[in-house]
C-alpha positions in Angstrom: 0.0 0.0 0.0 1.3 3.5 -0.9 0.3 5.9 1.9 0.9 9.7 1.5 0.8 12.3 4.3 0.5 16.0 3.5 1.7 18.1 6.4 3.5 21.5 6.5 5.0 20.9 9.9 6.7 17.5 9.4 10.2 17.6 10.9 13.1 17.6 8.4 16.7 18.5 8.8 16.3 19.1 12.5 13.4 21.5 12.1 11.1 21.4 15.1 7.9 19.6 14.4 4.4 21.0 14.9 1.9 18.8 16.7 0.6 17.2 13.4 4.1 16.7 12.1 5.1 15.0 15.3 2.3 12.4 15.2 3.1 11.6 11.5 6.7 11.1 12.3 5.7 8.8 15.2 3.5 6.6 12.9 5.3 6.4 9.6 8.1 4.0 10.7 5.6 1.5 12.1 3.5 1.7 8.9 6.7 1.2 6.8 7.7 -1.8 9.0 4.3 -3.4 8.1 5.2 -3.4 4.4 3.8 -0.1 3.2 5.4 2.6 1.1 5.4 6.0 2.7 5.6 9.5 1.1 5.4 12.8 2.9 4.7 16.1 1.2 6.2 19.0 3.2 6.4 22.8 3.0 9.1 24.3 0.8 12.5 24.7 2.4 15.5 26.2 0.6 17.9 24.2 2.8 16.1 20.9 2.0 16.8 18.5 -0.9 14.2 15.8 -1.6 15.5 12.4 -0.5 14.4 8.9 -1.3 16.3 7.5 1.7 15.2 9.7 4.6 15.3 7.4 7.6 16.2 4.8 5.0 12.6 4.2 4.2 10.5 7.4 3.7 10.1 9.5 0.5 9.9 13.2 1.3 9.1 15.8 -1.2 8.5 19.6 -0.9 5.8 21.3 -2.9 7.1 24.4 -4.7 4.9 27.4 -4.4 5.0 31.1 -5.2 2.3 33.1 -3.4 4.0 36.4 -3.7 1.1 37.9 -5.6 -1.1 37.2 -2.5 1.2 39.6 -0.5 0.5 42.4 -3.0 -3.3 41.6 -3.0 -3.3 41.8 0.8 -2.3 45.5 0.5 -5.2 46.4 -1.7 -8.4 47.5 0.1 -11.3 45.0 -0.3 -9.0 42.4 -2.0 -7.1 42.1 1.3 -10.3 40.6 2.8 -10.1 37.6 0.5 -6.3 37.3 0.5 -6.2 34.4 3.0 -8.8 32.4 1.0 -6.9 33.1 -2.2 -3.6 32.0 -0.6 -5.2 28.8 0.6 -6.5 28.0 -2.9 -3.2 28.9 -4.6 -1.0 27.0 -2.2 -3.4 24.1 -2.4 -3.1 24.1 -6.2 0.7 23.7 -5.8 0.2 20.9 -3.4 -2.3 19.2 -5.8 0.1 19.5 -8.7 3.0 18.0 -6.7 0.8 15.1 -5.6 -0.5 14.6 -9.2 3.0 14.4 -10.6 4.1 11.8 -8.0 0.8 9.9 -8.4 1.4 9.4 -12.1 4.8 7.9 -11.3 3.7 5.7 -8.4 0.0 5.6 -7.6 -1.2 6.6 -4.2 -3.6 4.3 -2.4 -4.4 6.8 0.3 -3.6 10.5 0.9 -4.1 11.9 4.4 -4.1 15.7 4.9 -3.9 17.7 8.1 -7.1 19.7 8.7 -8.1 21.7 5.6 -6.4 19.8 2.9 -5.7 21.4 -0.5 -9.3 21.9 -1.7 -8.6 20.7 -5.2 -8.0 17.0 -4.3 -11.6 16.7 -3.0 -13.0 17.8 -6.3 -10.7 16.0 -8.8 -10.9 12.8 -6.8 -7.6 11.3 -8.1 -7.1 9.4 -4.9 -9.0 8.5 -1.7 -8.6 11.4 0.8 -8.6 11.6 4.6 -8.9 14.8 6.5 -7.2 14.7 9.9 -8.7 17.3 12.2 -5.9 18.9 14.1 -6.9 22.4 15.1 -7.5 25.3 12.7 -6.9 28.9 13.4 -10.6 29.6 13.0 -11.5 26.8 15.5 -9.1 28.1 18.2 -10.3 31.7 17.9 -14.0 30.6 17.9 -13.6 28.3 20.9 -11.8 31.1 22.8 -14.5 33.6 21.9 -12.1 35.9 20.0 -12.9 38.1 17.1 -12.5 36.4 13.8 -11.8 38.5 10.7 -13.6 37.9 7.4 -10.5 36.5 5.7 -10.2 33.7 8.3 -13.9 32.9 8.0 -13.7 32.7 4.2 -10.7 30.4 4.3 -12.4 28.2 6.8 -15.5 27.9 4.5 -13.2 26.5 1.8 -11.5 24.1 4.3 -15.0 22.9 5.3 -15.6 22.0 1.6 -12.6 19.8 1.6 -13.5 18.2 4.9 -17.1 17.5 3.8 -15.9 15.9 0.5 -13.2 13.8 2.1 -13.6 10.0 2.0 -13.0 9.9 5.7 -12.6 12.4 8.6 -10.4 11.4 11.5 -9.4 13.1 14.7 -7.7 12.2 18.0 -10.8 13.3 19.9 -14.6 13.1 19.7 -14.8 16.7 20.8 -12.9 18.0 17.8 -15.2 16.1 15.4 -18.2 17.5 17.1 -16.8 21.1 17.1 -16.1 20.9 13.3 -19.5 19.4 12.6 -21.1 22.3 14.5 -18.9 24.8 12.5 -20.1 23.3 9.2 -23.7 22.7 10.2 -23.1 19.3 8.8 -23.2 15.8 10.2 -20.2 13.7 9.1 -21.1 10.1 8.4 -17.6 8.8 7.5 -15.7 9.7 10.7 -13.3 7.9 13.1 -11.5 8.7 16.4 -7.9 7.6 16.4 -5.8 8.7 19.4 -2.4 10.1 18.6 0.5 7.5 18.5 3.1 7.8 21.3 6.6 8.1 20.1 8.0 4.6 20.4 11.4 6.1 21.4 9.8 7.4 24.7 10.5 4.9 27.4 9.3 5.1 31.0 11.8 4.8 33.8 10.8 5.3 37.4 12.1 8.6 38.8 14.5 8.4 41.7 13.2 11.1 44.1 16.2 13.1 45.5 14.2 15.8 47.2 10.8 16.2 48.8 10.1 19.3 46.7 7.8 18.6 43.7 8.8 19.8 40.3 6.2 21.1 37.9 6.6 22.0 34.2 4.8 24.4 31.8 6.0 24.3 28.2 4.6 26.2 25.3 5.3 28.8 22.7 4.7 32.4 23.8 1.0 32.6 23.2 -1.6 34.0 25.7 -4.0 31.3 24.6 -1.7 28.7 26.1 -2.4 29.9 29.6 0.9 30.9 31.0 -0.6 33.9 32.7 -3.3 31.7 34.3 -0.8 29.4 35.7 1.4 32.2 37.2 -1.7 33.7 38.8 -2.6 30.4 40.4 0.9 30.0 41.8 1.0 33.5 43.2 -2.3 32.7 45.0 -0.9 29.7 46.8 0.0 29.9 50.5 3.6 30.7 51.0 4.2 27.4 52.8 2.7 25.6 49.8 4.7 27.5 47.2 8.0 26.5 48.9 7.1 22.8 48.4 7.1 23.1 44.6 9.7 24.2 42.0 8.0 25.5 38.9 9.8 25.6 35.5 8.3 27.7 32.6 9.6 27.0 29.1 8.6 29.4 26.4 6.9 31.9 28.7 8.1 35.1 30.4 5.9 37.3 32.6 5.3 41.0 31.9 6.4 41.9 35.4 9.3 40.5 37.4 8.4 37.7 39.8 10.3 37.6 43.1 10.1 33.9 43.9 13.2 31.7 44.1 11.4 28.6 43.1 10.0 29.8 39.7 12.3 29.5 36.7 11.5 31.2 33.3 13.4 30.0 30.2 13.1 30.2 26.5 11.3 27.4 24.7 13.7 24.4 24.2 14.1 21.7 21.7 11.9 18.6 22.1 14.8 16.3 23.1 15.8 18.7 25.9 12.1 19.0 27.0 11.8 15.2 27.3 14.8 15.3 29.6 13.2 18.0 31.7 9.9 16.1 31.8 11.7 13.0 33.1 13.0 15.1 36.0 9.6 16.5 36.8 6.7 15.2 38.9 3.8 16.9 37.0 3.0 18.9 33.9 0.5 21.8 33.8 -1.5 22.4 30.6 -3.6 25.5 31.2 -4.6 26.1 27.6 -7.7 28.0 26.7 -8.4 25.5 23.9 -6.7 22.5 22.4 -7.6 19.3 20.6 -5.5 16.5 22.0 -2.1 17.9 23.0 0.9 15.8 22.3 2.6 16.9 25.5 -0.2 15.2 27.5 0.4 11.9 25.7 4.1 12.0 26.2 3.9 13.3 29.7 1.5 10.5 30.7 3.6 7.9 28.9 6.6 9.1 30.9 4.7 8.6 34.1 4.0 12.2 35.0 0.8 13.6 36.5 -1.0 16.0 34.1 -3.0 19.0 35.4 -5.0 20.5 32.5 -7.9 22.7 31.6 -11.2 21.0 30.7 -11.3 22.0 27.1 -11.5 20.3 23.7 -10.4 16.6 23.7 -8.4 16.9 26.9 -11.2 15.3 29.2 -11.1 12.3 26.9 -7.5 11.7 28.0 -7.7 12.9 31.6 -10.4 11.5 33.8 -10.4 13.8 36.7 -9.2 12.2 39.9 -8.4 9.0 38.1 -5.8 9.5 35.3 -5.0 13.2 36.1 -6.6 16.4 37.3 -8.8 18.9 35.4 -9.7 22.5 36.2 -12.1 24.9 34.7 -10.8 26.8 31.6 -9.3 30.1 32.5 -10.1 29.7 36.2 -6.8 30.3 38.1 -8.5 29.7 41.5 -9.6 26.3 40.4 -6.1 25.6 39.2 -4.7 26.8 42.5 -7.1 24.3 44.2 -5.7 21.4 42.1 -2.1 22.4 42.8 -3.0 22.6 46.5 -4.4 19.1 46.4 -1.1 17.5 45.2 1.0 19.7 47.5 -1.0 18.5 50.6 -1.3 14.9 49.3 2.0 14.1 47.4 1.0 10.4 47.3 -1.8 11.4 44.9 0.9 12.4 42.4 2.3 8.8 42.2 -1.2 7.2 42.1 -2.6 9.4 39.3 0.6 9.2 37.4 0.6 5.4 37.4 -3.1 5.4 36.3 -2.4 7.9 33.6 0.5 5.9 32.2 -1.4 2.7 32.1 -4.4 4.4 30.4 -2.4 6.3 27.7 -0.3 3.3 26.7 -3.4 1.2 26.4 -5.1 3.6 23.9 -2.2 5.3 22.1 0.6 2.7 21.5 2.0 3.0 18.0 1.2 -0.7 17.1 -2.5 -0.3 17.9 -2.5 3.0 16.1 -1.0 1.4 12.9 -3.5 -1.5 13.0 -6.4 0.9 13.3 -5.2 3.1 10.4 -4.4 0.2 8.1 -7.9 -1.3 8.7 -9.4 2.1 7.8 -7.1 2.4 4.7 -8.1 -1.1 3.5 -11.8 -0.2 3.9 -11.5 3.0 1.9 -9.5 1.3 -0.8 -12.1 -1.4 -1.1 -14.8 1.1 -1.5 -13.0 3.4 -4.0 
């Protein structure tokens, strides 16, 4: 079977991966080991040369695009309103042409796209298409009750066309499918929930506790929607005696004002391999996001045996069952987060119990072998019906 993934954030030449690129990189080796041919279409990169031996098994090709005209259009009144939609269509056309060229040489059996696809593939129907719902800009803004400009809305309408016309729609959470169905005002019949695959290189090793002080981690790009401010507020609301029992490490977040606490550390965002090392040293991870689908850091943190404390948004409650596999708090409520932090500070044995439960749960639903079997069954079904 020849399986193609189209994703702009797939990691190449050491480039950090986005969430969707990470899950694809986690699954392709397992799919290849099961006898499938794998191709990945990635965004243009002047430092990248297409290789047929990447990881000794995966074909990777960039699509070449020139959307400079969109930049000029975005500066013209009225036309700037539709510039995002035009860019989506034009860039999608380049993706479609790249796919079509490769398809003629070596036929694709399945092409899986992240979120909005390329629009054109769903109309020309040259190959069976799968739309993987990750988390669009429109969805994030809508779920966070932010203003959405007309350009983003128009682009999302075009993405909805692709999603509706795809042979199958998949997502790591039921919540994301429901949200997108509501956006479209359309019930998807051909849909499937497939949890993200955990990186098989991640191995759990019991932490040797050298100090009674708990270590908590927050890691994210500098984005107010990720909830760094909410976490900091909750920490500053803790009793002084409780604060001293925890060491907090922030990666990718810096406060607007200086914080005079010795046990809070602020650092720039770090590479994934460095972050994994930091997670292994920690006791718990805080994910105070205002919206997310199914964050990869939750999968990896749970797999590494760490307690997750997260906001009750998107698909997160499908991974964290409050009081059983982790702890949840109300979105944006720093007092509720403070309460959850207080619970583990006063009951440190709870950390170990919930961490163990979380690790058992996530490895049972998200191991890479199970993920590959589920995908291949779905691919076979689509190919048989095409």
